[in-house]
Each structure stands twice: as C-alpha cells, then as structure tokens.
BABAZA-867941 format. One record per residue (C-alpha): residue in one letter; x, y, z. Coordinates in steps of 0.25 Angstrom, whole numbers, m for minus. Layout:
REM BABAZA-867941
+------+-------+-------+-------+
! code !    px !    py !    pz !
+------+-------+-------+-------+
!    A !     X !     Y !     Z !
...
+------+-------+-------+-------+
END
This chain:
REM BABAZA-867941
+------+-------+-------+-------+
! code !    px !    py !    pz !
+------+-------+-------+-------+
!    X !  m207 !   204 !   195 !
!    X !  m194 !   197 !   192 !
!    X !  m181 !   202 !   195 !
!    X !  m179 !   206 !   180 !
!    X !  m192 !   215 !   181 !
!    X !  m185 !   224 !   192 !
!    X !  m179 !   234 !   182 !
!    X !  m191 !   244 !   182 !
!    X !  m198 !   239 !   196 !
!    X !  m199 !   251 !   206 !
!    X !  m191 !   250 !   218 !
!    X !  m203 !   248 !   226 !
!    X !  m207 !   236 !   219 !
!    X !  m193 !   230 !   220 !
!    X !  m193 !   233 !   235 !
!    X !  m206 !   226 !   237 !
!    X !  m201 !   214 !   229 !
!    X !  m188 !   213 !   238 !
!    X !  m197 !   215 !   251 !
!    X !  m205 !   203 !   246 !
!    X !  m193 !   195 !   244 !
!    X !  m197 !   193 !   230 !
!    X !  m184 !   200 !   225 !
!    X !  m170 !   201 !   231 !
!    X !  m163 !   214 !   232 !
!    X !  m151 !   207 !   226 !
!    X !  m160 !   203 !   214 !
!    X !  m165 !   217 !   212 !
!    X !  m151 !   223 !   214 !
!    X !  m145 !   213 !   203 !
!    X !  m156 !   216 !   194 !
!    X !  m153 !   231 !   194 !
!    X !  m139 !   229 !   193 !
!    X !  m140 !   220 !   181 !
!    X !  m149 !   230 !   174 !
!    X !  m138 !   242 !   177 !
!    X !  m127 !   233 !   172 !
!    X !  m135 !   229 !   159 !
!    X !  m143 !   242 !   156 !
!    X !  m135 !   254 !   162 !
!    X !  m124 !   254 !   152 !
!    X !  m132 !   262 !   142 !
!    X !  m139 !   271 !   153 !
!    X !  m128 !   273 !   163 !
!    X !  m137 !   276 !   174 !
!    X !  m131 !   269 !   186 !
!    X !  m117 !   275 !   186 !
!    X !  m112 !   270 !   200 !
!    X !  m115 !   255 !   203 !
!    X !  m114 !   249 !   216 !
!    X !  m118 !   235 !   213 !
!    X !  m110 !   227 !   223 !
!    X !  m115 !   235 !   235 !
!    X !  m129 !   235 !   229 !
!    X !  m129 !   220 !   229 !
!    X !  m123 !   219 !   243 !
!    X !  m134 !   228 !   248 !
!    X !  m145 !   219 !   240 !
!    X !  m140 !   206 !   247 !
!    X !  m141 !   213 !   260 !
!    X !  m155 !   217 !   257 !
!    X !  m159 !   203 !   253 !
!    X !  m154 !   198 !   267 !
!    X !  m161 !   208 !   275 !
!    X !  m172 !   203 !   283 !
!    X !  m180 !   215 !   282 !
!    X !  m181 !   226 !   271 !
!    X !  m173 !   238 !   274 !
!    X !  m183 !   248 !   268 !
!    X !  m192 !   250 !   256 !
!    X !  m181 !   249 !   246 !
!    X !  m175 !   236 !   252 !
!    X !  m166 !   229 !   242 !
!    X !  m170 !   238 !   230 !
!    X !  m159 !   242 !   221 !
!    X !  m158 !   257 !   217 !
!    X !  m148 !   268 !   212 !
!    X !  m145 !   282 !   216 !
!    X !  m140 !   294 !   209 !
!    X !  m125 !   296 !   208 !
!    X !  m126 !   309 !   217 !
!    X !  m130 !   301 !   229 !
!    X !  m119 !   296 !   239 !
!    X !  m118 !   281 !   239 !
!    X !  m106 !   276 !   248 !
!    X !   m94 !   271 !   241 !
!    X !   m99 !   277 !   227 !
!    X !   m95 !   290 !   221 !
!    X !  m104 !   302 !   220 !
!    X !   m99 !   311 !   209 !
!    X !  m111 !   319 !   203 !
!    X !  m104 !   316 !   190 !
!    X !   m91 !   324 !   194 !
!    X !   m79 !   316 !   189 !
!    X !   m71 !   322 !   200 !
!    X !   m80 !   315 !   210 !
!    X !   m79 !   301 !   205 !
!    X !   m72 !   297 !   218 !
!    X !   m82 !   305 !   227 !
!    X !   m87 !   293 !   235 !
!    X !   m95 !   295 !   248 !
!    X !   m95 !   284 !   259 !
!    X !  m109 !   287 !   263 !
!    X !  m123 !   286 !   256 !
!    X !  m132 !   298 !   253 !
!    X !  m145 !   299 !   261 !
!    X !  m153 !   294 !   250 !
!    X !  m145 !   282 !   248 !
!    X !  m145 !   280 !   263 !
!    X !  m160 !   280 !   263 !
!    X !  m162 !   271 !   251 !
!    X !  m152 !   261 !   257 !
!    X !  m159 !   261 !   270 !
!    X !  m172 !   258 !   263 !
!    X !  m165 !   246 !   257 !
!    X !  m161 !   251 !   243 !
!    X !  m149 !   244 !   236 !
!    X !  m141 !   255 !   229 !
!    X !  m135 !   250 !   215 !
!    X !  m128 !   262 !   213 !
!    X !  m128 !   277 !   208 !
!    X !  m134 !   282 !   195 !
!    X !  m128 !   293 !   186 !
!    X !  m131 !   308 !   187 !
!    X !  m129 !   320 !   180 !
!    X !  m115 !   328 !   182 !
!    X !  m117 !   336 !   195 !
!    X !  m131 !   333 !   195 !
!    X !  m134 !   345 !   185 !
!    X !  m140 !   340 !   172 !
!    X !  m152 !   334 !   166 !
!    X !  m143 !   323 !   160 !
!    X !  m134 !   313 !   167 !
!    X !  m119 !   312 !   163 !
!    X !  m106 !   314 !   170 !
!    X !   m91 !   311 !   168 !
!    X !   m92 !   301 !   179 !
!    X !  m103 !   292 !   174 !
!    X !  m107 !   296 !   160 !
!    X !  m120 !   298 !   154 !
!    X !  m133 !   292 !   158 !
!    X !  m143 !   289 !   147 !
!    X !  m158 !   288 !   148 !
!    X !  m164 !   274 !   146 !
!    X !  m175 !   279 !   137 !
!    X !  m165 !   284 !   127 !
!    X !  m150 !   283 !   130 !
!    X !  m147 !   295 !   122 !
!    X !  m155 !   304 !   131 !
!    X !  m153 !   309 !   145 !
!    X !  m159 !   302 !   158 !
!    X !  m159 !   315 !   165 !
!    X !  m151 !   321 !   176 !
!    X !  m145 !   322 !   185 !
!    X !  m152 !   309 !   190 !
!    X !  m151 !   303 !   176 !
!    X !  m145 !   290 !   181 !
!    X !  m155 !   288 !   191 !
!    X !  m167 !   290 !   180 !
!    X !  m160 !   282 !   170 !
!    X !  m157 !   270 !   180 !
!    X !  m172 !   270 !   184 !
!    X !  m177 !   271 !   169 !
!    X !  m168 !   259 !   165 !
!    X !  m172 !   250 !   176 !
!    X !  m158 !   250 !   183 !
!    X !  m163 !   254 !   196 !
!    X !  m177 !   256 !   203 !
!    X !  m174 !   268 !   211 !
!    X !  m165 !   280 !   211 !
!    X !  m161 !   292 !   220 !
!    X !  m160 !   304 !   212 !
!    X !  m158 !   319 !   215 !
!    X !  m163 !   332 !   209 !
!    X !  m160 !   347 !   209 !
!    X !  m164 !   351 !   195 !
!    X !  m173 !   339 !   191 !
!    X !  m162 !   328 !   193 !
!    X !  m172 !   317 !   197 !
!    X !  m184 !   323 !   189 !
!    X !  m178 !   324 !   175 !
!    X !  m171 !   311 !   175 !
!    X !  m184 !   305 !   179 !
!    X !  m191 !   312 !   168 !
!    X !  m181 !   308 !   157 !
!    X !  m180 !   294 !   161 !
!    X !  m195 !   291 !   164 !
!    X !  m194 !   288 !   179 !
!    X !  m198 !   294 !   192 !
!    X !  m191 !   305 !   201 !
!    X !  m194 !   313 !   213 !
!    X !  m187 !   326 !   217 !
!    X !  m191 !   327 !   232 !
!    X !  m194 !   340 !   239 !
!    X !  m181 !   346 !   242 !
!    X !  m175 !   341 !   255 !
!    X !  m184 !   328 !   256 !
!    X !  m173 !   319 !   253 !
!    X !  m159 !   321 !   259 !
!    X !  m148 !   325 !   249 !
!    X !  m136 !   320 !   259 !
!    X !  m127 !   312 !   250 !
!    X !  m132 !   317 !   236 !
!    X !  m119 !   325 !   234 !
!    X !  m105 !   324 !   230 !
!    X !  m101 !   328 !   244 !
!    X !   m95 !   316 !   253 !
!    X !  m101 !   322 !   265 !
!    X !  m116 !   326 !   268 !
!    X !  m119 !   340 !   263 !
!    X !  m131 !   349 !   264 !
!    X !  m143 !   348 !   254 !
!    X !  m142 !   355 !   241 !
!    X !  m153 !   364 !   238 !
!    X !  m163 !   359 !   227 !
!    X !  m157 !   345 !   227 !
!    X !  m166 !   333 !   230 !
!    X !  m164 !   319 !   231 !
!    X !  m175 !   310 !   226 !
!    X !  m179 !   297 !   220 !
!    X !  m181 !   292 !   206 !
!    X !  m189 !   280 !   202 !
!    X !  m197 !   272 !   192 !
!    X !  m210 !   274 !   200 !
!    X !  m217 !   284 !   209 !
!    X !  m217 !   273 !   220 !
!    X !  m203 !   272 !   221 !
!    X !  m201 !   288 !   222 !
!    X !  m210 !   287 !   234 !
!    X !  m203 !   275 !   240 !
!    X !  m190 !   281 !   238 !
!    X !  m193 !   295 !   243 !
!    X !  m199 !   289 !   256 !
!    X !  m185 !   283 !   258 !
!    X !  m176 !   295 !   255 !
!    X !  m184 !   306 !   260 !
!    X !  m179 !   312 !   273 !
!    X !  m169 !   321 !   279 !
!    X !  m154 !   322 !   278 !
!    X !  m146 !   317 !   290 !
!    X !  m144 !   331 !   296 !
!    X !  m159 !   334 !   296 !
!    X !  m164 !   320 !   300 !
!    X !  m165 !   323 !   315 !
!    X !  m177 !   333 !   313 !
!    X !  m181 !   332 !   299 !
!    X !  m193 !   324 !   295 !
!    X !  m200 !   322 !   282 !
!    X !  m215 !   320 !   280 !
!    X !  m219 !   322 !   265 !
!    X !  m233 !   323 !   262 !
!    X !  m240 !   311 !   257 !
!    X !  m249 !   311 !   245 !
!    X !  m263 !   314 !   247 !
!    X !  m268 !   310 !   233 !
!    X !  m271 !   295 !   231 !
!    X !  m274 !   297 !   216 !
!    X !  m271 !   307 !   204 !
!    X !  m285 !   313 !   206 !
!    X !  m280 !   318 !   219 !
!    X !  m269 !   327 !   214 !
!    X !  m269 !   341 !   210 !
!    X !  m259 !   343 !   198 !
!    X !  m253 !   355 !   191 !
!    X !  m247 !   352 !   178 !
!    X !  m236 !   362 !   173 !
!    X !  m233 !   355 !   159 !
!    X !  m224 !   366 !   153 !
!    X !  m218 !   380 !   156 !
!    X !  m211 !   390 !   148 !
!    X !  m199 !   391 !   157 !
!    X !  m196 !   377 !   153 !
!    X !  m204 !   371 !   141 !
!    X !  m205 !   356 !   141 !
!    X !  m207 !   347 !   129 !
!    X !  m222 !   346 !   124 !
!    X !  m223 !   332 !   127 !
!    X !  m218 !   334 !   142 !
!    X !  m228 !   346 !   143 !
!    X !  m239 !   337 !   138 !
!    X !  m236 !   325 !   147 !
!    X !  m237 !   334 !   159 !
!    X !  m250 !   340 !   154 !
!    X !  m255 !   325 !   151 !
!    X !  m252 !   322 !   165 !
!    X !  m262 !   333 !   170 !
!    X !  m272 !   328 !   161 !
!    X !  m271 !   314 !   166 !
!    X !  m272 !   319 !   180 !
!    X !  m284 !   327 !   177 !
!    X !  m291 !   316 !   171 !
!    X !  m288 !   307 !   184 !
!    X !  m295 !   318 !   192 !
!    X !  m283 !   326 !   197 !
!    X !  m284 !   342 !   198 !
!    X !  m274 !   346 !   187 !
!    X !  m270 !   360 !   182 !
!    X !  m260 !   364 !   171 !
!    X !  m260 !   378 !   175 !
!    X !  m257 !   378 !   190 !
!    X !  m243 !   383 !   194 !
!    X !  m237 !   388 !   207 !
!    X !  m236 !   403 !   209 !
!    X !  m222 !   405 !   204 !
!    X !  m214 !   411 !   193 !
!    X !  m209 !   398 !   187 !
!    X !  m198 !   405 !   180 !
!    X !  m193 !   412 !   192 !
!    X !  m195 !   399 !   201 !
!    X !  m186 !   392 !   190 !
!    X !  m175 !   403 !   192 !
!    X !  m175 !   401 !   207 !
!    X !  m173 !   386 !   205 !
!    X !  m161 !   389 !   195 !
!    X !  m155 !   399 !   205 !
!    X !  m156 !   388 !   216 !
!    X !  m152 !   377 !   207 !
!    X !  m139 !   383 !   201 !
!    X !  m135 !   388 !   215 !
!    X !  m134 !   374 !   219 !
!    X !  m128 !   368 !   206 !
!    X !  m117 !   379 !   207 !
!    X !  m114 !   378 !   222 !
!    X !  m103 !   368 !   221 !
!    X !   m94 !   373 !   209 !
!    X !   m80 !   377 !   210 !
!    X !   m74 !   391 !   211 !
!    X !   m71 !   392 !   196 !
!    X !   m84 !   388 !   192 !
!    X !   m91 !   397 !   202 !
!    X !   m83 !   409 !   197 !
!    X !   m88 !   405 !   183 !
!    X !  m102 !   405 !   188 !
!    X !  m101 !   418 !   194 !
!    X !   m96 !   424 !   181 !
!    X !  m108 !   419 !   174 !
!    X !  m117 !   424 !   184 !
!    X !  m111 !   438 !   184 !
!    X !  m113 !   438 !   169 !
!    X !  m128 !   436 !   170 !
!    X !  m137 !   448 !   171 !
!    X !  m144 !   448 !   184 !
!    X !  m157 !   450 !   177 !
!    X !  m155 !   438 !   168 !
!    X !  m165 !   427 !   173 !
!    X !  m161 !   417 !   162 !
!    X !  m158 !   403 !   167 !
!    X !  m144 !   404 !   164 !
!    X !  m142 !   418 !   171 !
!    X !  m150 !   412 !   183 !
!    X !  m141 !   399 !   184 !
!    X !  m129 !   407 !   183 !
!    X !  m132 !   416 !   194 !
!    X !  m137 !   405 !   203 !
!    X !  m123 !   398 !   201 !
!    X !  m117 !   408 !   210 !
!    X !  m129 !   413 !   218 !
!    X !  m126 !   419 !   232 !
!    X !  m132 !   413 !   244 !
!    X !  m141 !   426 !   244 !
!    X !  m145 !   423 !   230 !
!    X !  m148 !   408 !   234 !
!    X !  m157 !   414 !   246 !
!    X !  m165 !   422 !   236 !
!    X !  m167 !   410 !   227 !
!    X !  m171 !   402 !   239 !
!    X !  m181 !   412 !   242 !
!    X !  m187 !   412 !   229 !
!    X !  m188 !   397 !   230 !
!    X !  m195 !   398 !   243 !
!    X !  m206 !   406 !   237 !
!    X !  m207 !   395 !   226 !
!    X !  m209 !   385 !   236 !
!    X !  m220 !   393 !   242 !
!    X !  m227 !   394 !   229 !
!    X !  m226 !   380 !   226 !
!    X !  m232 !   376 !   239 !
!    X !  m244 !   384 !   236 !
!    X !  m245 !   378 !   222 !
!    X !  m245 !   364 !   228 !
!    X !  m256 !   367 !   238 !
!    X !  m265 !   367 !   226 !
!    X !  m258 !   356 !   218 !
!    X !  m252 !   342 !   222 !
!    X !  m243 !   340 !   210 !
!    X !  m237 !   348 !   198 !
!    X !  m234 !   340 !   185 !
!    X !  m223 !   346 !   177 !
!    X !  m212 !   343 !   167 !
!    X !  m198 !   339 !   172 !
!    X !  m190 !   342 !   160 !
!    X !  m193 !   348 !   146 !
!    X !  m190 !   336 !   137 !
!    X !  m189 !   321 !   138 !
!    X !  m174 !   315 !   139 !
!    X !  m165 !   322 !   129 !
!    X !  m152 !   317 !   123 !
!    X !  m139 !   318 !   131 !
!    X !  m133 !   332 !   130 !
!    X !  m119 !   334 !   136 !
!    X !  m116 !   347 !   130 !
!    X !  m113 !   359 !   139 !
!    X !  m125 !   361 !   148 !
!    X !  m126 !   376 !   144 !
!    X !  m128 !   372 !   129 !
!    X !  m139 !   361 !   131 !
!    X !  m153 !   363 !   127 !
!    X !  m165 !   353 !   128 !
!    X !  m175 !   353 !   116 !
!    X !  m190 !   356 !   121 !
!    X !  m201 !   356 !   110 !
!    X !  m190 !   357 !    99 !
!    X !  m183 !   369 !   106 !
!    X !  m170 !   370 !   114 !
!    X !  m172 !   373 !   128 !
!    X !  m160 !   376 !   138 !
!    X !  m156 !   364 !   145 !
!    X !  m158 !   368 !   159 !
!    X !  m171 !   375 !   156 !
!    X !  m178 !   361 !   161 !
!    X !  m174 !   364 !   175 !
!    X !  m186 !   372 !   175 !
!    X !  m195 !   360 !   178 !
!    X !  m186 !   355 !   189 !
!    X !  m184 !   368 !   195 !
!    X !  m199 !   371 !   196 !
!    X !  m199 !   360 !   206 !
!    X !  m185 !   360 !   212 !
!    X !  m183 !   375 !   216 !
!    X !  m195 !   374 !   226 !
!    X !  m191 !   360 !   231 !
!    X !  m203 !   353 !   226 !
!    X !  m205 !   338 !   224 !
!    X !  m206 !   332 !   210 !
!    X !  m208 !   319 !   205 !
!    X !  m206 !   316 !   190 !
!    X !  m214 !   305 !   185 !
!    X !  m214 !   297 !   171 !
!    X !  m225 !   303 !   162 !
!    X !  m223 !   294 !   150 !
!    X !  m214 !   295 !   138 !
!    X !  m213 !   305 !   127 !
!    X !  m216 !   303 !   112 !
!    X !  m202 !   299 !   110 !
!    X !  m202 !   289 !   121 !
!    X !  m195 !   297 !   132 !
!    X !  m200 !   298 !   147 !
!    X !  m207 !   311 !   151 !
!    X !  m207 !   314 !   166 !
!    X !  m215 !   324 !   174 !
!    X !  m214 !   331 !   188 !
!    X !  m225 !   329 !   198 !
!    X !  m221 !   341 !   208 !
!    X !  m227 !   343 !   222 !
!    X !  m227 !   352 !   234 !
!    X !  m215 !   352 !   242 !
!    X !  m213 !   339 !   251 !
!    X !  m225 !   332 !   243 !
!    X !  m215 !   322 !   236 !
!    X !  m224 !   311 !   239 !
!    X !  m235 !   318 !   232 !
!    X !  m228 !   319 !   219 !
!    X !  m223 !   305 !   219 !
!    X !  m237 !   300 !   222 !
!    X !  m243 !   308 !   211 !
!    X !  m234 !   302 !   201 !
!    X !  m236 !   288 !   207 !
!    X !  m251 !   290 !   204 !
!    X !  m249 !   296 !   191 !
!    X !  m240 !   284 !   186 !
!    X !  m253 !   275 !   188 !
!    X !  m260 !   284 !   177 !
!    X !  m248 !   288 !   167 !
!    X !  m238 !   277 !   170 !
!    X !  m224 !   278 !   176 !
!    X !  m210 !   273 !   173 !
!    X !  m208 !   267 !   159 !
!    X !  m195 !   259 !   157 !
!    X !  m187 !   263 !   145 !
!    X !  m186 !   253 !   133 !
!    X !  m174 !   243 !   135 !
!    X !  m173 !   243 !   150 !
+------+-------+-------+-------+
END
C-alpha cells in the first residue's frame, strides 16, 4: 500500500504499517493534512485544524523506540464538542468562540495515550441538537455523497470527514442519534455505547470537569467494524472520580459466524414509518441471515408499548436539552407547558412539559425507563441482535428553516421532522448499545445504514456482528470523486 492509498485505509491498517516501519507517522499525517487542504473546502468537515501540533507529535512518534499503544502514530480527528487543550470548544455558539480549555477530554487523553495524532476537530450541529450540521461559528458541513445534502448531525463533521477520506478515525457523541444518523447518511460505521461505558468528562462547554449528562454517550466512528472495536477498547472505562473502584468487563461475543446469532428484525413501525427502500433493506438483511443459518424473526418484539417507551424517551431527552436555558427562555417554556392539556400526549405537548419537568416528574420518567430496561433485558435473553432502521430516509437536502416548520418526505408524504427520533429513542432511552453499519446504497445512490442493537453492555457483540455481516454484504464504500 503506497502512501497515496491511505485515504480509505482503516486505522488498524495504518497502525500496523507504522508498527512495521513500512510507513512513518509524519508520512501518514502529511497525507491526511494534504487531503483536508485539497478536498475539505467543499465539504467543510474539519472545522478546527491543529496541523502544527499534529506534525510535531508525528515526528515524536517516529522517533519513539517503542509504540505508545495500538494507535501509535495514527492521525485522527475528534468532534468539536470534545476539549482539546488550546483549541476552542463552542458547540457552535458564537459567544463561546474564545471558550478555550487548557486540558484534554478523557477520550482525547485516552486516544493520545494509545499513540493517536489528533489533526483537529470536526464540525457539529449547533448545540448538538439537529440532524443537520451547521452553526454560525463554522458554517455548514455537506455530505460527500451529494454536497447539496446533509451529512447528519450532530456529529456530521465526523461522518463527512470519514466518508471523504479526510481521517481514518473519529470520536463522536450521541443523545438523539448523533453518532448513528450521520453514520447512516454518510455510509460509515458508528457505535453508540451503553450509557456510562465511556467517560464524558471534557465533552462539554464547561472549562472545569462536570457530571455526566443523562442519555449522552461518547463513542467511535470509523470506516470498519474492526476500527470501532479497536477504538472502544481504548476509550471505554471510568471517569477519574470513579476510577479507584470502577472496573469494566464487557461480555465477549460468543458467536464466531453469523449462523450463531439470533436476530430479530424490526423493519418499520407506524410510530415512525420509514421509506419503503429502508424497510426493504432491513428485511433483506434478515433474509440473508436466515439463508446463512441464523435464527431470524420479523415479529419478535420486547414486551413494551413502543409509543409509551418513546414518550418516556422524549421526556428524558427534553429535560436534558432544556436544562441549561436562561431565565427568559425558561419562562417561555413554562408558558408553553401551561398551555398544553395535561391529557395531550402529542410529541409537541410532551416535549413542552419535559422542558420544565420537575425533579419529581423526572423521577417518574426515570422509573418508567427502568421498567423498559428490564423488558429489554428479558427480550435479549432470547435474541442477540435487533436490526432496525436509524432514520426514515436517506440524506435529504439542507433545510435551515425554523425547526418547528420542517418536515421530511417519507414515501411521498410529509412527516414531522423530529418524529425520526423514534428509532434513536427506542435504543437511547433504555441505555442500549447500537452499532450503525452500511447496508448498501439506495436506488438514487445514497447510503443506507441500519442499527444492530444489543443487550446493555453487549457492545462488543453488536460490533462483532456488524464485522461478520460486512463479509457477506460488504461494508464502507467511498463516494465518487474522493
């Protein structure tokens, strides 16, 4: 493999070449810097560039007598929401353009300890709260498959950089699909870990360490399942306060071939209908698995009311998203909530009330979440993997209109923009792990990704399942022109 062939190599492949001294870290780093400078103008994925320090770190890696770790000398990028000492962390807020930490987030510390060379930070959705990636600080990120379309959000810079071959590995984050929907839209891999498996410290606008935020997870994005597994092994573990007594022992996969897996397929749902082509792709995965000898069901479901479970997720999600608003906006949220009928269970009414949820109200929602967790645990005693959609459509055109007016066209009909949260919330609310994997292209040439969901803490199982599946259906494909 020549240096010019690195663009779509996996992080593991690059690390192995560096370990064998077939490739230098400086060569690899310069290669990706050159690609960013040449190709990122149209994509706008790598918003914060730290090339001088990256080259310095790469030179040090090449001088080292022994590898620092499994990513020794490998260049990578991280989402803008992670602290990287000396660079601003804004979450897209213009007023935070000078919000510069003097310390690295836990994930960055762990990647660096494993030998990674951080090239810079990738763009994210404003406040981490959109399926699209744009903000006033860094502008709009485009999908390399079609620059007129979204790359997903909030980790849209992450997915776009991976798809365009600007980085071999990324650190994303997720509360409402922010790792998973960009992976789907750009045709890459993304893993939403079980809640609490990866430290959140330093994934924040706060310049001092703060507590973990409910529902939020930090997780890897890559172009292969192998790199997800490698990355998770590096970043998984406790935050500093918990480290003295907190140990992690994620179950290892027991299946060595797809025939060993028990797979339920949830291809569509009236709560959030998906495009026929996406539902058909999920069903086709089930047919492939059945042909290979796996036990497959398209009717097996957990013993939950899916709509009620989604409502619980909306309560928990919007109580988090509105927690940091100022007094004026809080008063406005209170007025909206007071105007809703207590019996109104529409999405908008639930979200309005959740934005001013009392602690007692949150405890009630948390109790309902706990019952969901037990129901899912029982379900995964009979099934290893649930395959389901991540989003209702493939990547759609940019839409910067007011959020409350946006819709998404599904099977020719408009659907409320945030109704797509159903598929994310199905997994996020009960803290389950989910690996989004490429499932081929749509009839109009855009990527389709699906979720492989597993039991809590069975993160390695979902990743391994997608690794085995790629051997049958293929994995990442590079977009034309990159």
